[in-house]
N, C-alpha and C positions, 0 to 999 in steps of 0.2 A: 430431264427429271433427275438423271443420275448426277449431273453436274451440280444441281441444287443440293442434293443430298450430300454429295462430297464436300461442298462448301460449308454446309451446316456442320458436318462432322469435323472438318478441319478447324472451324472457328471454335467449336466446343472443346476440342483437344488443346488448342492454344490457350483458351481461357482457363483451362484446368492447370496449366503450367505456372500460373502466377503464384509466387510464394511470398506471402506476407509474414512468415514466421508462425510461431504457435499462436500468438495472440497479437493482433494489430489493434492497439488501443487509441490510436490517433483519432481525433474528432474529424468529422466530415464537414463541419460547418465552416463557412468562410468568414464569419464575423469575428469580432474581437474576443479575446480570452478573458472571461469574467473573473478568473482567478488571479489575474495579474493586477487587478485594481484592489488596493488596500484602503479601507476606510480609516479615517483618523478621528481623534477626539476633537471637539470644537475648540477653537482658539479662545483663550481667556486672557483678559488684561490683568497684569500683576497689580497688587495693591501698591507696591512701591518700586519704581524703576531703578532705584539706586541699590537695591538688595537682590538683583537678579543673579542667578547662578552663573558661574563662568561657562563659556562656550566649550563644547566637547566635539571637536571635529571628528567626523567619521562615526560618531556614536548616535544613539537614538535621540529623537527629539521628544520634548514633553508631550507633544500631541500624538506621537506614534503609539499605536495599540500593539499589544503582544497577544497574538492568537493562541500561543501555547499557554500563557498564563490565564487567559480568559477561558480556555477549554478546561484547564485544571480546576478553576473555580466553579465552572458549570457542572462538573462531576463531583463537587464537594471536596476538592483537595485544597492544599495550601499553595498559593502562588509563589511564596518564597522558596519553594522546593526547586524552582527553575534556576536559582542563583548559582547552581553548580555544586559539585560535591554530593556526598551522601548524607542525608539528615541522620542525626543520632538515633531517631526512632526507627530507622530502617537498617541500622548497622547489623543487627542480628540476622535479619533476612538475607542481606547481601553476603554475610559470612557463611551462612548455611548453604546458600546457592553456589558459592565458590569454594566449597570445602574440598573438592577434588581437583582444584586448579582452574585457571582461566586462560584460555588461548587468546593472546592479544590480537591475532589476525583472523579471528573466526569469521568475520563478515567476508573478507576477501576469499578465504578458503571455501566457504559455502557458495559464494557467487561463481567461483571457478568450477566447483563440482556440479552446480546446477546448469551452467552453460554446457559442460560436457554431457550431462544427462539429456538436455534438450537437443543437443546435436545428434546424439545416438538415436533418440526416439523420434526425431524430426526428419530423418533421412527420406522416408517415403511419404511424408505428409504433404509434400509439394505436388504430388500427382493426384489431382481431384477434378471432378467434372463440375461440381458446384462448389461455391464458397462455403466452407465449413470451419467452425471454430474448433480446432483440435486441442486446445489447452486442456479441457476437462478430460478428454480421452487419454492424453499423454500422462496426466497426473492422477488418473483414476485409482491406481494402486496405492497412492500415498494419501488419499483423502479418507476421512472418517465419516461413517454414517451416524448422524446424531441420534437417531432413534435406537439403533443397535447399541451404541455406546452407553446411552442412558439406561437401557434395559440391563446391560451387563453390570453397570455399577449398582443398580438397584438390587439385582440378584446377589451381589457381594455384600449388601447391607449398608452401602454408603447413602448418605442423604444427597439427593439430586434435586436441582431446581426444576420447576415445570417447564416444559418446552412448548412452543407453538405447535398446533396440529400439523401433521404432514399434509402437503397439498395433493 
């Protein structure tokens, strides 16, 4: 009986040593990845074969869809905004947002700081008996409570949108 109990405890202890990081978001399915399949527009026969546009090697085909442009249109935006650059209508917004300067390497700096934060906070998360998602526990102090924030802004006199009821 003691041997069985010892084997159970040893197996639980070894199972608790598995470290998948703060959040393991890999899928467990063995099937194909449905996000790798990109639908295309139907093929269309041109009216005149002599007036075809020149080929553009390495560029998009006429039948390729643009998920970003379609998403912008679905939310009521203008697809020409994806052409690059800042539209003239957004110039004042960008100027106001960058009035204190813009750090060109902000993404890299934030990624390094977040990796260091996760390393500091994740030191003892690898010791667990049951599999637990530690992501929300680690980032708890950096998250906002929607109801508390909405109430704070309402008390300050700001107009706030209605929020779904708390579960």
